N, CA, C and O of each residue as an XYZ file, in Angstrom:
880
protein
N      -0.038     28.717    -20.743
C       1.091     27.956    -21.278
C       2.082     27.667    -20.161
O       2.416     28.555    -19.377
N       2.551     26.427    -20.088
C       3.474     26.046    -19.014
C       4.834     26.690    -19.227
O       5.399     26.632    -20.319
N       5.353     27.302    -18.170
C       6.636     27.963    -18.241
C       7.764     26.940    -18.179
O       7.660     25.961    -17.440
N       8.852     27.146    -18.948
C       9.981     26.212    -18.894
C      10.632     26.222    -17.511
O      10.702     27.263    -16.857
N      11.093     25.086    -17.087
C      11.743     24.998    -15.788
C      13.134     25.612    -15.850
O      13.808     25.560    -16.879
N      13.547     26.189    -14.738
C      14.894     26.728    -14.660
C      15.882     25.583    -14.519
O      15.497     24.448    -14.237
N      17.158     25.889    -14.718
C      18.197     24.870    -14.590
C      18.231     24.324    -13.170
O      18.471     23.133    -12.973
N      17.997     25.172    -12.186
C      18.004     24.734    -10.795
C      16.854     23.780    -10.530
O      17.022     22.760     -9.862
N      15.666     24.122    -11.067
C      14.510     23.251    -10.881
C      14.731     21.896    -11.538
O      14.368     20.862    -10.977
N      15.334     21.903    -12.741
C      15.609     20.651    -13.434
C      16.603     19.810    -12.656
O      16.444     18.594    -12.551
N      17.630     20.453    -12.109
C      18.636     19.725    -11.335
C      18.027     19.153    -10.062
O      18.344     18.033     -9.661
N      17.145     19.934     -9.425
C      16.484     19.455     -8.209
C      15.610     18.248     -8.522
O      15.587     17.275     -7.769
N      14.891     18.319     -9.641
C      14.034     17.208    -10.031
C      14.850     15.951    -10.286
O      14.451     14.859     -9.880
N      15.988     16.093    -10.952
C      16.857     14.946    -11.224
C      17.412     14.376     -9.929
O      17.497     13.159     -9.772
N      17.788     15.240     -9.011
C      18.300     14.786     -7.716
C      17.249     14.012     -6.947
O      17.548     12.984     -6.339
N      16.016     14.505     -6.970
C      14.930     13.815     -6.272
C      14.656     12.455     -6.882
O      14.395     11.492     -6.161
N      14.711     12.366     -8.206
C      14.495     11.072     -8.867
C      15.604     10.089     -8.498
O      15.345      8.903     -8.293
N      16.822     10.578     -8.416
C      17.939      9.711     -8.039
C      17.792      9.234     -6.600
O      18.065      8.074     -6.292
N      17.362     10.130     -5.723
C      17.136      9.743     -4.330
C      16.053      8.672     -4.244
O      16.199      7.679     -3.532
N      14.963      8.889     -4.980
C      13.863      7.923     -4.958
C      14.320      6.571     -5.495
O      13.936      5.528     -4.966
N      15.139      6.587     -6.544
C      15.644      5.332     -7.114
C      16.543      4.612     -6.119
O      16.481      3.389     -5.999
N      17.386      5.370     -5.399
C      18.258      4.759     -4.401
C      17.447      4.159     -3.266
O      17.733      3.053     -2.809
N      16.440      4.886     -2.812
C      15.575      4.371     -1.746
C      14.879      3.086     -2.176
O      14.762      2.151     -1.383
N      14.414      3.031     -3.424
C      13.744      1.834     -3.904
C      14.717      0.669     -4.034
O      14.354     -0.473     -3.753
N      15.953      0.943     -4.459
C      16.965     -0.119     -4.524
C      17.208     -0.711     -3.140
O      17.317     -1.927     -2.984
N      17.290      0.155     -2.147
C      17.501     -0.310     -0.772
C      16.291     -1.108     -0.293
O      16.443     -2.154      0.338
N      15.090     -0.613     -0.595
C      13.866     -1.305     -0.169
C      13.796     -2.699     -0.772
O      13.463     -3.659     -0.077
N      14.104     -2.819     -2.043
C      14.048     -4.131     -2.693
C      15.117     -5.070     -2.141
O      14.872     -6.262     -1.955
N      16.290     -4.529     -1.885
C      17.348     -5.362     -1.301
C      16.927     -5.874      0.071
O      17.136     -7.044      0.393
N      16.340     -5.003      0.870
C      15.867     -5.412      2.203
C      14.780     -6.466      2.089
O      14.783     -7.449      2.829
N      13.847     -6.264      1.159
C      12.759     -7.224      0.983
C      13.289     -8.590      0.563
O      12.825     -9.617      1.058
N      14.243     -8.605     -0.331
C      14.839     -9.872     -0.766
C      15.474    -10.605      0.410
O      15.273    -11.807      0.585
N      16.233     -9.882      1.205
C      16.929    -10.504      2.329
C      15.961    -10.932      3.424
O      16.132    -11.994      4.021
N      14.951    -10.119      3.690
C      13.955    -10.496      4.698
C      13.234    -11.773      4.270
O      12.955    -12.647      5.092
N      12.936    -11.869      2.973
C      12.250    -13.055      2.464
C      13.148    -14.290      2.562
O      12.681    -15.386      2.874
N      14.426    -14.102      2.295
C      15.374    -15.219      2.316
C      15.756    -15.637      3.732
O      15.812    -16.827      4.042
N      16.021    -14.643      4.593
C      16.641    -14.930      5.890
C      15.828    -14.480      7.088
O      16.191    -14.776      8.226
N      14.730    -13.768      6.853
C      13.996    -13.168      7.947
C      14.606    -11.835      8.326
O      15.781    -11.584      8.057
N      13.816    -10.982      8.947
C      14.318     -9.659      9.324
C      15.386     -9.759     10.406
O      16.387     -9.043     10.372
N      15.165    -10.649     11.362
C      16.127    -10.774     12.457
C      17.471    -11.283     11.965
O      18.512    -10.916     12.510
N      17.456    -12.121     10.942
C      18.702    -12.674     10.419
C      19.397    -11.808      9.404
O      20.414    -12.206      8.836
N      18.862    -10.624      9.165
C      19.428     -9.707      8.169
C      20.026     -8.487      8.864
O      19.422     -7.938      9.786
N      21.196     -8.068      8.430
C      21.824     -6.868      8.983
C      21.701     -5.712      8.001
O      21.502     -5.914      6.803
N      21.823     -4.508      8.523
C      21.800     -3.335      7.648
C      22.991     -3.336      6.707
O      22.898     -2.854      5.578
N      24.114     -3.878      7.171
C      25.292     -3.964      6.310
C      25.012     -4.839      5.093
O      25.436     -4.520      3.982
N      24.298     -5.942      5.302
C      23.954     -6.829      4.184
C      23.013     -6.142      3.208
O      23.146     -6.291      1.993
N      22.061     -5.390      3.747
C      21.126     -4.676      2.879
C      21.868     -3.652      2.030
O      21.657     -3.571      0.820
N      22.732     -2.875      2.662
C      23.487     -1.850      1.932
C      24.352     -2.488      0.854
O      24.432     -1.982     -0.265
N      24.992     -3.591      1.192
C      25.863     -4.265      0.224
C      25.066     -4.761     -0.973
O      25.488     -4.587     -2.116
N      23.908     -5.380     -0.716
C      23.110     -5.890     -1.827
C      22.562     -4.759     -2.676
O      22.434     -4.901     -3.892
N      22.239     -3.641     -2.052
C      21.724     -2.486     -2.801
C      22.829     -1.718     -3.506
O      22.550     -0.864     -4.347
N      24.102     -2.016     -3.168
C      25.223     -1.333     -3.797
C      25.441      0.078     -3.300
O      25.883      0.949     -4.048
N      25.125      0.305     -2.017
C      25.315      1.640     -1.435
C      26.150      1.521     -0.164
O      26.289      0.437      0.403
N      26.692      2.631      0.266
C      27.446      2.650      1.517
C      26.480      2.593      2.694
O      25.319      2.981      2.570
N      26.963      2.109      3.834
C      26.111      2.012      5.016
C      25.600      3.393      5.431
O      24.455      3.530      5.861
N      26.445      4.407      5.302
C      26.015      5.762      5.676
C      24.889      6.247      4.763
O      24.045      7.040      5.181
N      24.876      5.769      3.511
C      23.782      6.122      2.607
C      22.479      5.487      3.077
O      21.419      6.110      3.026
N      22.571      4.240      3.536
C      21.380      3.588      4.075
C      20.785      4.434      5.194
O      19.586      4.711      5.195
N      21.615      4.841      6.138
C      21.107      5.578      7.295
C      20.736      7.024      6.955
O      20.098      7.706      7.757
N      21.124      7.481      5.799
C      20.683      8.802      5.355
C      19.183      8.782      5.055
O      18.494      9.791      5.204
N      18.696      7.624      4.633
C      17.302      7.510      4.233
C      16.411      6.802      5.246
O      15.220      7.097      5.341
N      16.984      5.872      5.999
C      16.170      5.034      6.876
C      16.765      4.938      8.273
O      17.984      4.909      8.445
N      15.876      4.888      9.276
C      16.327      4.780     10.661
C      16.671      3.351     11.036
O      17.519      3.116     11.897
N      16.013      2.392     10.388
C      16.237      0.993     10.725
C      16.033      0.144      9.484
O      15.512      0.617      8.474
N      16.449     -1.120      9.567
C      16.288     -2.017      8.415
C      14.812     -2.257      8.110
O      14.443     -2.410      6.945
N      13.971     -2.291      9.124
C      12.538     -2.506      8.888
C      11.904     -1.312      8.184
O      11.031     -1.483      7.333
N      12.339     -0.106      8.535
C      11.790      1.091      7.890
C      12.026      1.087      6.383
O      11.275      1.704      5.627
N      13.070      0.392      5.954
C      13.450      0.425      4.546
C      12.380     -0.124      3.626
O      12.319      0.263      2.459
N      11.531     -1.018      4.120
C      10.544     -1.661      3.244
C       9.169     -0.999      3.306
O       8.216     -1.498      2.707
N       9.057      0.102      4.012
C       7.764      0.774      4.131
C       7.179      1.159      2.783
O       5.969      1.051      2.581
N       8.028      1.609      1.852
C       7.523      2.030      0.541
C       6.961      0.857     -0.250
O       6.000      1.022     -1.001
N       7.547     -0.320     -0.091
C       7.028     -1.503     -0.780
C       5.687     -1.921     -0.189
O       4.762     -2.278     -0.920
N       5.589     -1.877      1.122
C       4.340     -2.271      1.772
C       3.204     -1.291      1.490
O       2.032     -1.666      1.534
N       3.542     -0.060      1.208
C       2.502      0.951      0.972
C       2.118      1.082     -0.498
O       1.152      1.776     -0.817
N       2.848      0.433     -1.396
C       2.618      0.656     -2.830
C       1.231      0.191     -3.272
O       0.594      0.849     -4.095
N       0.756     -0.937     -2.732
C      -0.573     -1.410     -3.114
C      -1.668     -0.457     -2.683
O      -2.596     -0.189     -3.445
N      -1.568      0.058     -1.461
C      -2.543      1.028     -0.982
C      -2.514      2.309     -1.797
O      -3.553      2.930     -2.024
N      -1.324      2.708     -2.238
C      -1.207      3.901     -3.080
C      -1.964      3.704     -4.389
O      -2.677      4.598     -4.845
N      -1.801      2.518     -4.991
C      -2.506      2.233     -6.249
C      -4.020      2.226     -6.028
O      -4.774      2.779     -6.828
N      -4.453      1.594     -4.938
C      -5.882      1.497     -4.641
C      -6.500      2.883     -4.497
O      -7.540      3.164     -5.092
N      -5.864      3.750     -3.709
C      -6.419      5.090     -3.501
C      -6.426      5.895     -4.792
O      -7.356      6.661     -5.042
N      -5.388      5.724     -5.618
C      -5.339      6.452     -6.885
C      -6.485      6.027     -7.795
O      -7.111      6.868     -8.441
N      -6.761      4.726     -7.848
C      -7.884      4.233     -8.647
C      -9.215      4.723     -8.084
O     -10.100      5.129     -8.837
N      -9.352      4.686     -6.773
C     -10.587      5.124     -6.133
C     -10.809      6.618     -6.347
O     -11.944      7.059     -6.526
N      -9.740      7.388     -6.329
C      -9.854      8.836     -6.505
C     -10.396      9.196     -7.884
O     -10.963     10.273     -8.068
N     -10.221      8.294     -8.858
C     -10.706      8.568    -10.215
C     -12.160      8.152    -10.416
O     -12.745      8.422    -11.465
N     -12.741      7.499     -9.416
C     -14.124      7.041     -9.538
C     -15.081      8.236     -9.525
O     -14.832      9.242     -8.861
N     -16.160      8.106    -10.257
C     -17.171      9.155    -10.266
C     -18.072      9.065     -9.046
O     -18.256      7.985     -8.485
N     -18.626     10.180     -8.638
C     -19.489     10.190     -7.462
C     -20.810      9.462     -7.708
O     -21.526      9.137     -6.760
N     -21.137      9.204     -8.988
C     -22.378      8.503     -9.303
C     -22.206      6.984     -9.325
O     -23.170      6.255     -9.557
N     -21.008      6.514     -9.091
C     -20.727      5.083     -9.183
C     -21.267      4.315     -7.983
O     -21.616      3.140     -8.094
N     -21.334      4.983     -6.843
C     -21.734      4.312     -5.610
C     -20.500      3.874     -4.848
O     -19.580      3.294     -5.424
N     -20.480      4.152     -3.553
C     -19.285      3.880     -2.759
C     -18.921      2.408     -2.718
O     -17.753      2.050     -2.870
N     -19.905      1.557     -2.514
C     -19.604      0.129     -2.400
C     -18.954     -0.392     -3.675
O     -17.943     -1.091     -3.623
N     -19.534     -0.050     -4.807
C     -18.985     -0.502     -6.083
C     -17.616      0.101     -6.343
O     -16.718     -0.582     -6.838
N     -17.449      1.379     -6.012
C     -16.170      2.045     -6.234
C     -15.059      1.413     -5.396
O     -13.953      1.185     -5.887
N     -15.360      1.135     -4.137
C     -14.366      0.509     -3.259
C     -13.948     -0.860     -3.781
O     -12.758     -1.165     -3.851
N     -14.920     -1.679     -4.144
C     -14.609     -3.023     -4.629
C     -13.855     -2.975     -5.951
O     -12.863     -3.682     -6.126
N     -14.314     -2.158     -6.867
C     -13.695     -2.089     -8.191
C     -12.232     -1.654     -8.091
O     -11.357     -2.252     -8.718
N     -11.971     -0.608     -7.298
C     -10.604     -0.122     -7.155
C      -9.722     -1.157     -6.464
O      -8.567     -1.347     -6.846
N     -10.262     -1.824     -5.451
C      -9.487     -2.827     -4.727
C      -9.142     -4.010     -5.622
O      -8.003     -4.479     -5.621
N     -10.115     -4.493     -6.383
C      -9.871     -5.628     -7.279
C      -8.845     -5.262     -8.341
O      -7.931     -6.040     -8.617
N      -8.988     -4.082     -8.938
C      -8.046     -3.663     -9.981
C      -6.633     -3.524     -9.434
O      -5.666     -3.852    -10.121
N      -6.509     -3.044     -8.213
C      -5.170     -2.827     -7.646
C      -4.511     -4.124     -7.204
O      -3.288     -4.179     -7.076
N      -5.303     -5.176     -6.968
C      -4.760     -6.434     -6.450
C      -4.794     -7.584     -7.444
O      -4.277     -8.663     -7.154
N      -5.388     -7.377     -8.597
C      -5.562     -8.484     -9.531
C      -4.344     -8.752    -10.393
O      -4.267     -9.782    -11.062
N      -3.377     -7.818    -10.381
C      -2.216     -7.989    -11.258
C      -2.499     -7.594    -12.689
O      -1.662     -7.782    -13.571
N      -3.703     -7.036    -12.925
C      -4.067     -6.673    -14.295
C      -3.200     -5.531    -14.814
O      -3.081     -5.334    -16.023
N      -2.595     -4.778    -13.893
C      -1.769     -3.658    -14.323
C      -0.398     -4.057    -14.812
O       0.343     -3.202    -15.297
N      -0.023     -5.339    -14.703
C       1.252     -5.773    -15.249
C       2.257     -6.152    -14.183
O       1.907     -6.489    -13.052
N       3.527     -6.086    -14.582
C       4.614     -6.580    -13.746
C       4.687     -5.853    -12.419
O       4.993     -6.478    -11.404
N       4.417     -4.556    -12.386
C       4.528     -3.797    -11.152
C       3.635     -4.327    -10.052
O       4.058     -4.461     -8.904
N       2.380     -4.631    -10.412
C       1.446     -5.158     -9.419
C       1.854     -6.564     -8.971
O       1.794     -6.876     -7.782
N       2.268     -7.414     -9.916
C       2.682     -8.771     -9.570
C       3.905     -8.741     -8.653
O       3.983     -9.494     -7.682
N       4.850     -7.869     -8.969
C       6.034     -7.748     -8.132
C       5.665     -7.240     -6.749
O       6.193     -7.716     -5.744
N       4.752     -6.264     -6.699
C       4.335     -5.720     -5.412
C       3.697     -6.774     -4.531
O       3.955     -6.816     -3.328
N       2.856     -7.640     -5.122
C       2.240     -8.710     -4.346
C       3.286     -9.711     -3.869
O       3.192    -10.226     -2.754
N       4.271     -9.985     -4.700
C       5.324    -10.916     -4.288
C       6.104    -10.366     -3.098
O       6.385    -11.087     -2.141
N       6.449     -9.085     -3.168
C       7.161     -8.468     -2.039
C       6.284     -8.487     -0.791
O       6.749     -8.798      0.306
N       5.021     -8.152     -0.975
C       4.113     -8.100      0.178
C       4.011     -9.452      0.857
O       4.062     -9.534      2.084
N       3.867    -10.517      0.075
C       3.775    -11.852      0.670
C       5.037    -12.182      1.470
O       4.944    -12.641      2.608
N       6.197    -11.954      0.890
C       7.436    -12.258      1.604
C       7.599    -11.447      2.872
O       8.035    -11.965      3.899
N       7.247    -10.172      2.798
C       7.413     -9.296      3.959
C       6.418     -9.613      5.060
O       6.772     -9.581      6.238
N       5.177     -9.918      4.697
C       4.188    -10.243      5.723
C       4.509    -11.582      6.390
O       4.228    -11.768      7.574
N       5.080    -12.488      5.652
C       5.521    -13.736      6.279
C       6.679    -13.467      7.235
O       6.715    -14.011      8.338
N       7.618    -12.636      6.816
C       8.740    -12.295      7.690
C       8.271    -11.538      8.927
O       8.856    -11.672     10.001
N       7.212    -10.742      8.774
C       6.713     -9.939      9.892
C       6.137    -10.796     11.008
O       6.021    -10.338     12.145
N       5.775    -12.040     10.696
C       5.245    -12.924     11.733
C       6.264    -13.142     12.850
O       5.892    -13.383     13.999
N       7.534    -13.057     12.511
C       8.595    -13.322     13.479
C       9.327    -12.069     13.927
O      10.286    -12.151     14.694
N       8.880    -10.901     13.454
C       9.628     -9.676     13.768
C       8.667     -8.549     14.160
O       7.993     -7.995     13.292
N       8.590     -8.198     15.446
C       7.668     -7.147     15.901
C       7.918     -5.791     15.240
O       6.974     -5.049     14.968
N       9.176     -5.469     14.983
C       9.479     -4.166     14.383
C       8.958     -4.088     12.953
O       8.504     -3.032     12.513
N       9.023     -5.196     12.231
C       8.497     -5.221     10.874
C       6.970     -5.167     10.893
O       6.361     -4.527     10.036
N       6.355     -5.830     11.860
C       4.897     -5.731     12.005
C       4.492     -4.298     12.307
O       3.470     -3.820     11.815
N       5.293     -3.611     13.116
C       4.977     -2.220     13.449
C       5.006     -1.338     12.203
O       4.185     -0.431     12.066
N       5.945     -1.597     11.299
C       5.991     -0.845     10.041
C       4.733     -1.109      9.226
O       4.161     -0.181      8.655
N       4.294     -2.365      9.165
C       3.076     -2.736      8.442
C       1.860     -2.041      9.037
O       1.024     -1.526      8.295
N       1.745     -2.017     10.354
C       0.607     -1.356     10.986
C       0.654      0.156     10.752
O      -0.383      0.791     10.562
N       1.848      0.722     10.767
C       1.985      2.163     10.503
C       1.560      2.487      9.075
O       0.871      3.478      8.836
N       1.972      1.652      8.131
C       1.585      1.846      6.734
C       0.064      1.848      6.596
O      -0.497      2.668      5.869
N      -0.596      0.931      7.294
C      -2.052      0.858      7.221
C      -2.721      2.060      7.875
O      -3.736      2.553      7.382
N      -2.159      2.530      8.979
C      -2.720      3.713      9.635
C      -2.595      4.936      8.722
O      -3.529      5.730      8.610
N      -1.455      5.080      8.081
C      -1.259      6.205      7.161
C      -2.191      6.087      5.957
O      -2.715      7.087      5.466
N      -2.390      4.855      5.486
C      -3.288      4.645      4.353
C      -4.719      5.032      4.712
O      -5.429      5.631      3.903
N      -5.136      4.688      5.923
C      -6.476      5.061      6.374
C      -6.646      6.575      6.389
O      -7.679      7.092      5.964
N      -5.637      7.281      6.874
C      -5.720      8.737      6.937
C      -5.784      9.350      5.542
O      -6.500     10.328      5.324
N      -5.036      8.775      4.594
C      -5.028      9.299      3.239
C      -6.285      8.892      2.467
O      -6.665      9.551      1.499
N      -6.918      7.816      2.894
C      -8.152      7.368      2.250
C      -9.345      8.237      2.631
O     -10.274      8.395      1.839
N      -9.328      8.791      3.816
C     -10.482      9.525      4.324
C     -10.940     10.654      3.404
O     -12.136     10.729      3.121
N     -10.056     11.545      2.917
C     -10.559     12.608      2.039
C     -11.107     12.080      0.710
O     -11.992     12.698      0.119
N     -10.589     10.943      0.237
C     -11.104     10.354     -1.000
C     -12.539      9.875     -0.784
O     -13.417     10.149     -1.602
N     -12.775      9.166      0.308
C     -14.122      8.680      0.622
C     -15.062      9.844      0.912
O     -16.228      9.812      0.518
N     -14.569     10.865      1.593
C     -15.390     12.037      1.892
C     -15.903     12.689      0.617
O     -17.061     13.101      0.546
N     -15.035     12.783     -0.395
C     -15.467     13.365     -1.676
C     -16.516     12.489     -2.345
O     -17.522     12.997     -2.842
N     -16.294     11.183     -2.364
C     -17.230     10.280     -3.027
C     -18.570     10.194     -2.296
O     -19.614      9.991     -2.915
N     -18.528     10.353     -0.970
C     -19.754     10.268     -0.177
C     -20.642     11.489     -0.361
O     -21.854     11.404     -0.158
N     -20.075     12.601     -0.734
C     -20.868     13.804     -0.929
C     -20.869     14.697      0.296
O     -20.542     14.241      1.392
N     -21.231     15.961      0.132
C     -21.139     16.943      1.218
C     -22.080     16.679      2.385
O     -21.843     17.181      3.484
N     -23.120     15.918      2.180
C     -24.069     15.680      3.256
C     -23.758     14.467      4.110
O     -24.516     14.152      5.027
N     -22.662     13.781      3.831
C     -22.341     12.559      4.572
C     -21.921     12.869      6.001
O     -21.320     13.908      6.275
N     -22.245     11.961      6.900
C     -21.872     12.078      8.301
C     -20.371     11.834      8.433
O     -19.902     10.772      8.025
N     -19.592     12.775      8.988
C     -18.142     12.582      9.130
C     -17.768     11.325      9.909
O     -16.749     10.694      9.627
N     -18.602     10.960     10.896
C     -18.324      9.741     11.656
C     -18.426      8.514     10.752
O     -17.605      7.602     10.850
N     -19.429      8.488      9.874
C     -19.602      7.357      8.977
C     -18.481      7.272      7.952
O     -18.014      6.177      7.635
N     -18.048      8.405      7.432
C     -16.955      8.368      6.450
C     -15.659      7.917      7.114
O     -14.881      7.174      6.515
N     -15.424      8.357      8.337
C     -14.220      7.918      9.036
C     -14.282      6.419      9.318
O     -13.289      5.710      9.156
N     -15.445      5.942      9.736
C     -15.609      4.517     10.007
C     -15.415      3.703      8.736
O     -14.809      2.632      8.777
N     -15.917      4.190      7.617
C     -15.756      3.478      6.355
C     -14.288      3.429      5.937
O     -13.820      2.405      5.441
N     -13.561      4.526      6.133
C     -12.131      4.531      5.803
C     -11.381      3.496      6.624
O     -10.501      2.803      6.111
N     -11.733      3.392      7.911
C     -11.091      2.406      8.782
C     -11.457      0.987      8.363
O     -10.589      0.117      8.288
N     -12.731      0.752      8.091
C     -13.185     -0.592      7.729
C     -12.588     -1.034      6.395
O     -12.163     -2.180      6.255
N     -12.556     -0.139      5.426
C     -12.018     -0.491      4.115
C     -10.524     -0.787      4.199
O     -10.036     -1.721      3.564
N      -9.804      0.005      4.978
C      -8.371     -0.240      5.156
C      -8.133     -1.584      5.825
O      -7.240     -2.331      5.425
N      -8.921     -1.890      6.835
C      -8.783     -3.179      7.512
C      -9.145     -4.340      6.592
O      -8.561     -5.418      6.696
N     -10.092     -4.132      5.704
C     -10.460     -5.184      4.758
C      -9.278     -5.535      3.864
O      -8.993     -6.710      3.634
N      -8.599     -4.524      3.366
C      -7.409     -4.751      2.540
C      -6.340     -5.457      3.362
O      -5.723     -6.414      2.894
N      -6.121     -4.988      4.581
C      -5.072     -5.562      5.433
C      -5.339     -7.036      5.716
O      -4.456     -7.877      5.550
N      -6.552     -7.342      6.142
C      -6.885     -8.727      6.490
C      -6.796     -9.626      5.254
O      -6.309    -10.753      5.346
N      -7.257     -9.144      4.114
C      -7.185     -9.940      2.891
C      -5.743    -10.260      2.528
O      -5.422    -11.398      2.183
N      -4.878     -9.264      2.606
C      -3.476     -9.483      2.255
C      -2.786    -10.398      3.255
O      -2.006    -11.268      2.865
N      -3.064    -10.211      4.534
C      -2.446    -11.069      5.547
C      -2.892    -12.523      5.374
O      -2.088    -13.446      5.498
N      -4.174    -12.713      5.090
C      -4.689    -14.067      4.896
C      -4.048    -14.730      3.689
O      -3.633    -15.887      3.755
N      -3.967    -13.996      2.585
C      -3.364    -14.541      1.368
C      -1.872    -14.803      1.552
O      -1.359    -15.825      1.095
N      -1.178    -13.887      2.215
C       0.266    -14.008      2.367
C       0.670    -15.271      3.110
O       1.715    -15.853      2.821
N      -0.144    -15.697      4.057
C       0.195    -16.863      4.865
C      -0.288    -18.175      4.238
O       0.003    -19.256      4.750
N      -1.021    -18.074      3.139
C      -1.478    -19.270      2.429
C      -0.530    -19.548      1.261
O       0.473    -18.857      1.081
N      -0.862    -20.561      0.482
C      -0.024    -20.931     -0.659
C      -0.745    -20.748     -1.984
O      -0.335    -21.322     -2.993
N      -1.806    -19.962     -1.996
C      -2.573    -19.753     -3.217
C      -1.873    -18.736     -4.119
O      -1.069    -17.918     -3.671
N      -2.209    -18.821     -5.399
C      -1.620    -17.903     -6.367
C      -2.300    -16.535     -6.291
O      -3.348    -16.374     -5.665
N      -1.679    -15.566     -6.940
C      -2.220    -14.205     -6.915
C      -3.448    -14.046     -7.791
O      -4.178    -13.063     -7.663
N      -3.688    -15.009     -8.686
C      -4.821    -14.863     -9.601
C      -5.738    -16.075     -9.604
O      -6.525    -16.236    -10.537
N      -5.664    -16.931     -8.596
C      -6.521    -18.105     -8.545
C      -7.597    -17.970     -7.479
O      -7.962    -16.864     -7.081
N      -8.100    -19.116     -7.021
C      -9.057    -19.093     -5.925
C      -8.400    -18.548     -4.671
O      -7.219    -18.785     -4.417
N      -9.179    -17.816     -3.893
C      -8.660    -17.165     -2.687
C      -7.483    -16.245     -2.999
O      -6.547    -16.126     -2.208
N      -7.541    -15.602     -4.154
C      -6.549    -14.594     -4.524
C      -6.748    -13.353     -3.670
O      -7.792    -13.217     -3.031
N      -5.779    -12.442     -3.639
C      -5.984    -11.206     -2.883
C      -7.230    -10.440     -3.320
O      -7.958     -9.898     -2.488
N      -7.471    -10.397     -4.635
C      -8.640     -9.670     -5.131
C      -9.934    -10.308     -4.644
O     -10.860     -9.606     -4.240
N     -10.002    -11.648     -4.683
C     -11.199    -12.348     -4.228
C     -11.396    -12.176     -2.723
O     -12.514    -11.961     -2.255
N     -10.315    -12.274     -1.985
C     -10.411    -12.142     -0.529
C     -10.818    -10.741     -0.112
O     -11.576    -10.570      0.843
N     -10.318     -9.731     -0.826
C     -10.628     -8.366     -0.408
C     -12.099     -8.047     -0.640
O     -12.689     -7.290      0.131
N     -12.705     -8.608     -1.687
C     -14.135     -8.401     -1.903
C     -14.918     -9.010     -0.747
O     -15.847     -8.390     -0.230
N     -14.547    -10.219     -0.342
C     -15.214    -10.853      0.796
C     -15.069    -10.015      2.056
O     -16.036     -9.801      2.787
N     -13.850     -9.542      2.304
C     -13.610     -8.749      3.522
C     -14.357     -7.427      3.483
O     -14.933     -7.010      4.487
N     -14.352     -6.766      2.334
C     -15.064     -5.492      2.219
C     -16.551     -5.676      2.502
O     -17.158     -4.872      3.210
N     -17.129     -6.726      1.953
C     -18.563     -6.931      2.148
C     -18.888     -7.291      3.591
O     -19.923     -6.887      4.119
N     -18.001     -8.052      4.228
C     -18.231     -8.416      5.627
C     -18.074     -7.209      6.553
O     -18.892     -7.001      7.449
N     -17.021     -6.415      6.333
C     -16.708     -5.327      7.257
C     -17.536     -4.074      7.018
O     -17.731     -3.283      7.941
N     -18.025     -3.878      5.803
C     -18.756     -2.644      5.499
C     -20.234     -2.882      5.240
O     -20.970     -1.935      4.963
N     -20.683     -4.139      5.326
C     -22.059     -4.461      4.962
C     -23.120     -3.732      5.765
O     -24.211     -3.483      5.252
N     -22.831     -3.384      7.005
C     -23.843     -2.747      7.837
C     -23.796     -1.236      7.862
O     -24.543     -0.612      8.615
N     -22.936     -0.632      7.058
C     -22.802      0.826      7.093
C     -23.888      1.504      6.266
O     -24.057      1.197      5.086
N     -24.607      2.407      6.873
C     -25.687      3.111      6.186
C     -25.165      3.919      5.013
O     -25.861      4.084      4.011
N     -23.950      4.421      5.128
C     -23.382      5.260      4.083
C     -23.326      4.513      2.758
O     -23.570      5.103      1.705
N     -23.007      3.223      2.796
C     -22.942      2.429      1.576
C     -24.344      2.082      1.066
O     -24.574      2.022     -0.141
N     -25.253      1.860      1.971
C     -26.610      1.481      1.570
C     -27.357      2.638      0.936
O     -28.148      2.444      0.012
N     -27.104      3.856      1.437
C     -27.885      5.000      0.991
C     -27.252      5.708     -0.190
O     -27.943      6.419     -0.920
N     -25.951      5.534     -0.399
C     -25.290      6.224     -1.485
C     -24.935      7.647     -1.111
O     -25.192      8.071      0.016
N     -24.344      8.402     -2.046
C     -23.922      9.783     -1.772
C     -25.092     10.664     -1.355
O     -26.203     10.549     -1.874
N     -24.808     11.543     -0.405
C     -25.839     12.484      0.047
C     -25.505     13.880     -0.467
O     -24.360     14.321     -0.372
N     -26.470     14.553     -0.993
C     -26.234     15.869     -1.568
C     -27.092     16.910     -0.875
O     -27.033     18.089     -1.224
């Protein structure tokens, strides 16, 4: 039976939720301004003002204005890994990767996914002109690859070659990245031809098609 939380634990949980909400408010404000004016044309003071927080609060959470949008850029990868983690080991890696990627990018989950794609498109367009924002995007992808590796390792089974699982984690992460970058710079809709979901399937098949791990399935 679950033990009731103490008053201190409840207060800590509430404080953490408030911090997370403030960070997300700042991230969305930064994303809006970057989309409207570009990262270079946006100041931290403007971001703080739009988010309704003091400048010192901004710097309590983020080192720079570009860092503020890291959580938005990583949200799609978080959804993808969560969906993939729920896949059964009998599903097959190739099918599991594609299914989770399509579900996370198709907008089928509702407003959250649609909003996430909208933010991603605006931020990736802004990143074309801002090296620091591109660096945040590349960091997000590197972290996603590292977090994807144990998920793929479990699905591949105990007999899988660690080199192959690491290579697959890198290739799958790059497939998502390239698909999103390609879509972001085009004018297609999120659910039409050349949608993120359609592009990611193409990229996954191109980048992972030659991997033995996918062809052979889980090894036991």
